[in-house]
C-alpha positions in Angstrom: 0.1 -0.1 0.1 1.3 3.5 -0.9 -0.5 6.5 0.6 1.3 9.7 -0.8 0.0 13.1 0.3 1.5 16.4 -1.0 -1.2 19.0 -1.5 -2.8 19.9 1.8 -5.9 22.0 2.3 -4.8 23.5 5.5 -1.0 23.0 5.7 2.0 23.7 3.4 2.6 21.0 0.7 4.7 18.1 1.7 8.1 18.1 0.2 8.5 14.5 -0.6 5.8 14.6 -3.1 3.4 12.2 -4.8 5.9 11.4 -7.7 8.2 9.6 -5.3 5.1 7.6 -4.1 4.3 6.6 -7.6 7.8 5.7 -8.4 8.0 3.4 -5.2 4.7 1.8 -6.0 5.7 1.0 -9.6 9.1 -0.6 -8.4 7.3 -2.7 -5.9 4.7 -3.8 -8.6 7.6 -4.7 -10.7 8.8 -7.1 -8.0 5.5 -8.9 -7.9 3.6 -7.0 -5.3 -0.1 -6.2 -5.5 -0.2 -2.5 -4.8 -2.8 -0.2 -3.5 -1.9 3.4 -4.4 -3.7 6.7 -3.4 -2.2 10.0 -4.1 -3.3 13.2 -2.1 -6.0 11.1 -0.3 -8.7 12.7 1.7 -9.5 11.0 5.2 -12.3 8.9 3.7 -10.3 7.6 0.8 -7.1 7.0 2.9 -9.3 4.9 5.5 -11.0 3.0 2.5 -7.6 2.0 1.0 -6.4 1.0 4.5 -9.6 -1.3 4.9 -8.8 -2.9 1.4 -5.2 -3.3 2.3 -6.0 -5.0 5.6 -8.3 -7.5 3.9 -5.3 -8.7 1.7 -2.5 -8.9 4.4 -3.7 -11.8 6.4 -1.5 -14.8 5.5 0.3 -12.9 2.9 4.1 -13.7 2.7 5.1 -10.0 2.8 3.1 -6.7 3.4 4.6 -3.2 3.1 2.8 0.1 3.9 4.5 3.1 2.5 3.3 6.6 3.8 4.4 9.9 2.4 3.2 13.2 3.9 2.8 15.1 7.0 2.8 13.4 10.4 2.1 14.3 14.1 2.4 12.4 17.3 0.5 12.5 20.5 0.1 10.2 23.6 2.4 7.6 22.3 1.2 7.2 18.8 2.1 9.0 15.4 -0.4 9.7 12.9 -0.4 10.1 9.0 -2.3 13.2 8.0 -4.8 13.0 5.0 -5.0 16.0 2.9 -8.1 17.6 4.0 -7.6 17.3 7.7 -7.7 20.3 10.3 -6.1 19.8 13.6 -7.2 22.1 16.5 -6.5 19.8 19.6 -4.5 16.6 19.9 -7.6 14.4 20.2 -8.4 15.3 16.7 -5.7 13.0 15.6 -7.8 10.0 16.7 -10.5 10.5 14.1 -8.7 12.6 11.6 -5.3 10.9 11.2 -4.3 7.4 10.6 -2.4 5.6 13.3 0.9 4.2 12.3 0.5 1.7 15.3 -2.6 0.4 13.8 -1.1 0.1 10.4 1.9 -1.8 11.9 -0.6 -4.2 13.5 -2.2 -4.7 10.1 1.0 -5.5 8.4 1.8 -7.9 11.3 -0.9 -10.1 10.1 1.4 -11.2 7.3 4.3 -13.5 7.7 6.5 -10.5 7.6 5.8 -6.9 7.2 6.9 -3.3 7.5 5.7 0.3 7.6 7.8 3.1 6.0 6.7 6.6 6.9 8.5 9.5 5.0 7.3 12.0 7.6 7.3 15.7 7.0 6.1 18.5 9.2 2.9 20.5 8.9 2.8 24.3 9.7 0.2 25.8 12.1 -1.0 29.3 12.4 -1.0 28.7 16.3 0.5 26.1 18.6 -1.5 23.0 19.3 -1.1 21.6 22.8 0.0 18.1 23.2 1.3 17.3 19.6 4.7 16.6 18.4 6.4 16.3 15.1 8.8 13.6 16.3 7.7 9.9 16.1 6.1 8.2 19.0 5.3 4.4 19.1 4.3 2.8 22.2 1.9 0.2 21.0 2.6 -3.6 20.6 3.1 -5.2 17.2 3.7 -8.6 16.0 7.3 -9.9 16.1 7.2 -10.2 12.3 6.4 -6.3 11.7 8.5 -3.3 12.0 7.8 0.5 11.6 10.4 2.9 10.3 10.3 6.7 10.4 12.6 8.9 8.2 12.9 11.4 11.4 13.6 11.3 15.0 14.8 13.4 17.8 18.3 13.1 16.4 17.4 15.2 13.5 16.6 18.9 14.0 13.0 20.0 13.2 14.4 22.4 10.4 16.0 19.3 8.5 13.1 16.8 9.0 11.6 17.3 5.6 14.9 17.2 3.8 15.6 14.0 5.8 12.3 12.4 4.4 13.1 13.3 0.9 16.7 11.9 1.2 15.3 8.7 2.7 12.6 8.3 -0.1 15.4 8.7 -2.8 17.6 6.1 -0.9 14.7 3.5 -1.0 14.0 4.1 -4.6 17.8 3.8 -5.5 17.9 0.6 -3.4 14.9 -1.0 -5.3 16.2 0.3 -8.6 19.8 -0.9 -8.2 19.8 -4.0 -6.0 17.8 -7.0 -7.5 18.3 -8.9 -4.3 17.3 -6.2 -1.8 15.6 -7.4 1.3 13.1 -5.8 3.8 15.9 -5.1 6.3 17.8 -2.9 3.7 14.5 -1.1 2.9 13.8 -0.4 6.5 17.3 0.8 7.1 17.0 3.1 4.2 13.5 4.4 5.3 14.9 5.0 8.8 17.6 7.3 7.5 20.3 4.8 8.3 19.9 5.1 12.0 19.3 8.8 12.4 15.4 8.0 11.8 13.4 5.9 14.3 12.7 2.4 13.9 10.4 0.3 16.1 10.6 -3.5 15.9 13.1 -5.8 14.3 13.0 -6.3 10.6 13.2 -9.7 9.0 15.7 -10.4 6.2 12.9 -11.3 3.7 13.9 -11.1 0.0 12.1 -8.3 -2.0 13.0 -10.0 -5.3 10.5 -11.0 -7.8 10.0 -14.7 -7.5 11.1 -16.9 -10.6 8.3 -17.6 -13.2 6.5 -20.9 -12.6 7.4 -23.5 -15.3 4.4 -24.9 -17.2 3.4 -28.4 -16.8 4.7 -30.8 -19.5 4.0 -34.4 -20.5 7.6 -35.5 -19.4 7.8 -37.9 -16.6 8.2 -36.4 -13.1 11.7 -36.6 -11.7 12.4 -36.1 -8.1 13.5 -32.5 -7.4 16.8 -31.9 -5.7 16.6 -30.4 -2.2 16.1 -26.6 -2.2 19.0 -24.4 -1.8 18.6 -21.3 0.3 19.4 -18.1 -1.6 21.9 -16.1 0.4 22.0 -12.3 0.0 25.6 -11.1 0.3 26.1 -8.2 2.5 26.7 -4.8 0.9 30.2 -4.1 0.1 31.7 -0.9 1.8 32.3 1.5 -1.0 30.7 4.2 -3.1 27.0 3.4 -2.0 27.9 3.6 1.7 29.9 6.6 1.2 27.1 8.4 -0.5 24.7 7.5 2.3 27.1 9.1 4.7 27.3 12.1 2.5 23.6 12.3 2.4 23.4 12.0 6.3 26.1 14.8 6.7 23.9 17.3 4.9 21.3 16.8 7.8 23.7 17.9 10.5 22.7 21.0 12.1 25.3 23.9 12.2 25.2 23.7 16.0 26.1 20.0 15.9 29.0 20.7 13.6 30.3 23.4 16.1 30.1 20.6 18.8 32.0 18.2 16.6 34.7 20.8 15.8 35.0 21.7 19.6 35.3 17.9 20.6 37.9 17.3 18.0 39.8 20.2 19.1 39.6 19.1 22.7 41.0 15.7 21.5 44.0 17.6 19.8 42.7 16.6 16.4 41.5 19.9 15.0 43.2 23.3 15.0 40.9 25.2 12.8 38.1 27.7 13.6 34.8 26.8 15.3 32.8 28.0 12.3 30.2 25.2 11.7 31.7 24.6 8.3 33.1 21.1 7.5 35.9 22.1 5.4 39.4 20.6 4.7 40.6 20.8 8.3 37.5 19.4 9.8 37.5 16.6 7.2 41.0 15.6 8.2 40.2 15.8 11.7 37.3 13.4 11.2 39.5 11.0 9.3 42.2 11.2 12.2 39.4 10.5 14.7 38.2 7.5 12.6 41.7 6.3 12.3 42.2 6.6 16.0 39.2 4.5 16.7 40.2 1.8 14.2 37.3 2.7 12.0 37.3 3.2 8.3 38.7 6.8 7.6 36.2 7.9 5.0 36.0 11.5 6.5 32.2 11.0 6.8 30.8 10.4 10.2 28.7 7.3 10.8 25.5 7.8 13.1 27.4 6.2 16.0 30.3 8.4 15.6 28.1 11.5 15.1 26.2 10.7 18.3 29.6 10.3 20.2 30.9 13.7 19.0 27.8 15.7 19.7 26.9 14.4 23.2 
């Protein structure tokens, strides 16, 4: 299922856009998925699509729900906002938004399932008490299901829309370039490679299109050899991983860059100005830090390294 909202009646447009939703739906369809796609859904259309989707998930091998658009959280739940909603108080979310927790429970009826929310931030004329733009997820879901959000408390609010767009691009690139991509890789990309929020544990379920069934022939049956499990090799460290880290770097807030420079200076690795600019000196200091830690010295911080240097 793909619900992609862009043009909102009462909020600014969502930056991710319906085109990315249509692209994702087409890529999943090419891999053999039956897809339910609605662009710019109003509340009634979104709920009707969710009901149709729920009817198909029970007993399915794999169910994936992709949400694109604005989201808000309250009281331990995050809600996808259809295009025609107005939110005046936090309780409006219960009837006017779609609970990601409930959608995760729906995909949990399949043998494996995932929810991927490329979540952007709506604008309000005046503050609404009790709502948050960061994901919240306190409900229980099946062990076979996982929910991923493109943003989290690790990402500044001013960068959340950009993070959603980058995560959507990464998922599209994964489905385009990796024939043997699996659900775990999709969830990691949707979750902004650990900078977003992921709830649950993703199964390593192959997203590849199954081979075509051979037609019956008149030849005598022969005993089939025992099945051989297909193993997806781990992604090699290289241009793809570096590109992902470069994308993550663009989400770092200037205040965080100053903290990084200050920390590296305190460690004796950086002698340049504290100017929030990742230039030649800062890049070299990052490489020296990574070398000191016995990590690959790419010059681009991993999420764990970023967290260590900005604490």
